[in-house]
N, C-alpha and C positions, 0 to 999 in steps of 0.2 A: 425472558428466556429466549434462547436461540431458535432459529427457524426449524432446525432438525433434531436437536438434542433429545427431545422426549418422544420421538417417533416410535410407535409400537413395532415398526418394521426393523428396528435395530436390535442386535443382541443386547441383553441386559448389561453385560460387562462394558459395552461401548457407551451405553447411556451413563453408567457409573463413572466411566473415564471422562466423559464430557462434563459432568457435574463437578468432578475433581478439578479439571483444568479451569473451569469458570470460577469456582468458589475458593480454591486453595492456591492455584497457580496464577490466578487473577488475569487469565487470558481474556481477550476480547471475544464478544459473541461471534464476530466475523471469523476470527481465527479458529474457534471451536467448530463452527459450521464447516470450515474448510477441512479440518481434521476428519469430520464425520463423512464428508463427501469422498475424501481420499480413501478412507478405510472401507467404505461401502464398495468402492470400485475394486479395491484389493481383494476383499473377501468374495465378491462376485466372480472375480477372475479365478480365484482358487477353486470355487465351486464349479465353474465352467470347465476347468481342467480335470476335475474329478469325473465329471460327466463324460468328457472325451475319452478318458482312460478306461471308463467302464463300457465304452461303446454305445452310450445312450445318445439319442438325438440331440443336436446342438440346441440349448435353451435360448430363449430371447434374453440377451444379456441384461437389459434394463429391468427385466421382470424376475430376475433370480432372487429368491427369498433367502435372506441371511439371518432372519430373526431367530432361527433355531440354533445358531452357533453358540457353543459353550466352551468352557475351559479345556475340555478334552480335544476339541478341534484346534484351539489356539496352541495347545502344547505340541501339536504335530507340525506346526508351521516352521519352516526352515529359512535360513539365510538365502539358500538357492531359490526358494519360492519368491522371495522379495526381488531378487535380481531378474528372475523370469518375468515378474510383473512389470518391472521398470522397462525391460526390453519390449514387452507388449505395448506399454504406453508410448514408447518411441515409434515403433514400427506400425502399430495398428491404430493408434489414436493421435499420432502426429504431435505428441507432447514435446516441447523443447526442453532444454536442460533446466530452465528455471521451474517449469511445471513439474518435472520429475524430481527436482530437489525438494520441492514442497511436499510431494508424496512421501519422499524418504523421511522427512522430518515427522510427518504424521505417523508413519509406521513405527519409527523409533520411539516416539512419545508414548504410543499405546502399549508397546511391549515393555517399555521401561516401567510403565504404570503397573502392568501385571506382575512384573518381577520385583520391583522395589516396594510399591505401596500395598499391593494386594498379596504379595508373596505366594502367588499361585504358580510361578515358574521357578524351577531350581536355577536355571540359567536364562539369561536374556539372549535369544537367538539373533537379535538385531543389534547387538552391541557393536559389531564390526561393520554394520551396513554403511557403505561409503556414499557420500553425496556426489551426484553428477557434477562435473566441472562446468561452470557457466562462463561464457565469454564476458570479460569485463568491458561493457559498453560505456563509453563516455556519456554523461547526461546531456540531453538536449536542453538548450536554454536560449533566452533572448539576450541580445547585446543591450548595452545601455541605451543606444539610439533606438533600437526596436522596442524597448520597454516604454520609452517616451512616446514613440509612435502609437503604441497600443493604447496608452492612456489618452492620447489626443484624439483617438477615434471614437471615444465614448459619446453617445448622443441618444436622443429619444426620450420617451416619457419616464423612464427609470434611470436617467443618466446619473443622478446623484448617488443612488444606490449602487449602480454598476461601477461607477468610478471608485467608490469607497471599497467595494469588494476587490477590485483589481489592485488598488493601492495597498490594502492589507496583505494580499498575496505577495506582491512584489517587494514590500518592505519588511515583512515579518517572517516569510517562509512558512506560512501556515499550511497544514494539510486541509483538504476539502472538508473532511469530517469535523475538524476543529473549527473552521470558519462558520459552517452552518449552525453549529451548536452554541455560538456566542449569544449571550443575553446582554442587552445594553446596560443592565445592572451589574454586569461583571466588570465594567470599566471603572477603575478607581480614580480618586482625585489626583493621584500621583502619576496618571497616564500609563497605568499598567492594567493588564487583565490576566487572569489565570485560565488556561485552556487545558482540556483533558485529551492527551494524545494516545498513542498505541499502548495497550496493556493497562489502560485506565490510569496512566501516569500523568500527574499534573505538572505544569511548568508555567513560569511567569513570562509573559510577553510584554516587552517595553514598546510603547507606541510613540513613534517620533512625531515631529511637527506635521509632516505631510499626512500621517494617519489621523491625527487628532483633528486637523482641519477638514479632511474628507468626512470623518464621522460627524463633525459639527454641522457641515452643510447637508449631509443626508438626514440627520435627526430633525432638521428644520422642516423637512418635507415628508418625513416618515409618517404613514397613516397611523391613526390612533383609535378613532371611533369604531371602525368596522372589524378590528382585529379580534380573532377568536380568543376566547378566554385563556385557553391553554398555551397560546402563543403570544400573550400580551407583552412579555418581556423580551421576546426574540429580537435581536438587533436587525437582522435582515428578513424582510417579508416579501412574499410573492404577490402577484397581481390578485390572488384570491384572499389576501389579508391573513395569511398563515405563514409559519416559519418557512423560509425558502428551502427547497429540497436540493440535494446534491445534483440531481439531474438537471434542474433548472439553471444552477450555476454553471455546470458543464456546457449546456447549450448556449448560455450567454457568452462564455469565454470563447467557444468555437466561433460564434458569430462575429465577435470583434477581431479575432485573429484573421478570419476570412476577409473582413472589411478592410483591414490595413495591409493586405497582401501577404500575410504570413500563414495562410491556411494550408499550404502544401508542404509544410516543414515537419509534420508529425508532432506538432506541439499540442499540449493539453493543459488542463488545470494543474496537474502535478508538475509539469515543466515550469510553471510559474514559481513553484517552490524551489526548483533547481536554479532558476534565474536569480531569486533573492539571495540564495547561498553563494552563487558565483559572483554576483555583483559585490556582496559584502567582502568576499575574499580577495577579489581582484582590485576593487577600487577603495574599499574601506580598510584593507590590510588587517582584517580581523583574524586573530589567532585561531588555529584549527580547533583548539580545545574550547574556546569561547563559542565558535560556530557550532560545535557539537551540542552545547547547552541550548543555544538559540533554536536549533532545529528539533531538539528533543530526541536525538539519536541515542540509542542504548550503547552502541559500540563505536569506538573511534574510527574503526575501519570503514564504516559507512560514510563518515564525514570526509575521510581522506581522499575520496574520489574527486573532490573539488580541487585539492592540491595537485592531483595527477592531471586534472584538466588543464591547469595552468602550465604544468610541465610540458604537456603535449602541444599547447599553443606556442610555447617558446621554441620547441623543436620545429614546428611547422614554419614559424617565422624565420628560423635559420635556414631551413630548406628552401624557402621562397626567395632568398637572396639571389639576385641575378648572377652572382659569382659562384653559386653553390656547386655547379657542375664543371667549373673551369679547373682543369688539371694541367700539371706540368707536361709540356710536349716532350715526347721521347726524341732523343737525338737520332 
């Protein structure tokens, strides 16, 4: 169960909504928790405005009780309320467009549930709620040379494990959550493994020669005797002989990026996923539809950012030509 879904501090309709998204919509626990946090913020904002309009003393925002909210309250919520909330998030909470877009999705999902599934609203007031426009940032990634440099920097008592982790990130484009959840028993004789991605969707990952060699070398030194029973099948283990945590992997990756002089680039574990995708597209000439399946993207638009990346590089290369600014002299 999620961290927040069954909290008694939530309105019962929000708890029902959370259960519906988990059980029927098959949303991940992380996504549902984000819905709950966003809706809690929205409803506290609405209650705060009510108090201000009534001339009551300003309440402590984080302590505003929303557990008593019922369908009568939700029936009074308007589209204007939602836009006022998003404006508040931008001005008072310094939320960027991406954070406000997530809140928009949470609000829309909840009111759609009340209207369509529960049939408690004659009309959905959030039907026309627009998503804040986000700047399309190009993904950060390592070049081929920098990727080789990162792999060459691996050393220390866990070098076989760390090298294997980096190899899987850079070759397979795995998400962090997918990597830490791998059991060595998941690896099949045909050099494939099935990982569970966003929305509990499974996909097959094909392990190339570099991956299989790194796994073989790591398995030769992987601890066996002291491993906790519940983690005995985990592929990657921590120094405490248990399944490695996402935080430990992040710390390890940051350490090696720093070691090889790439620590000031804003790179991260997720950027290694971007690197894998970019290298496959640039050097492997992988079709964007194939790349979509490799990465486990739900929408093609998410994958197409890598094609735009190459387009941008081509433009920059043209602009970098020393003749780029030479123009015909006027008579």
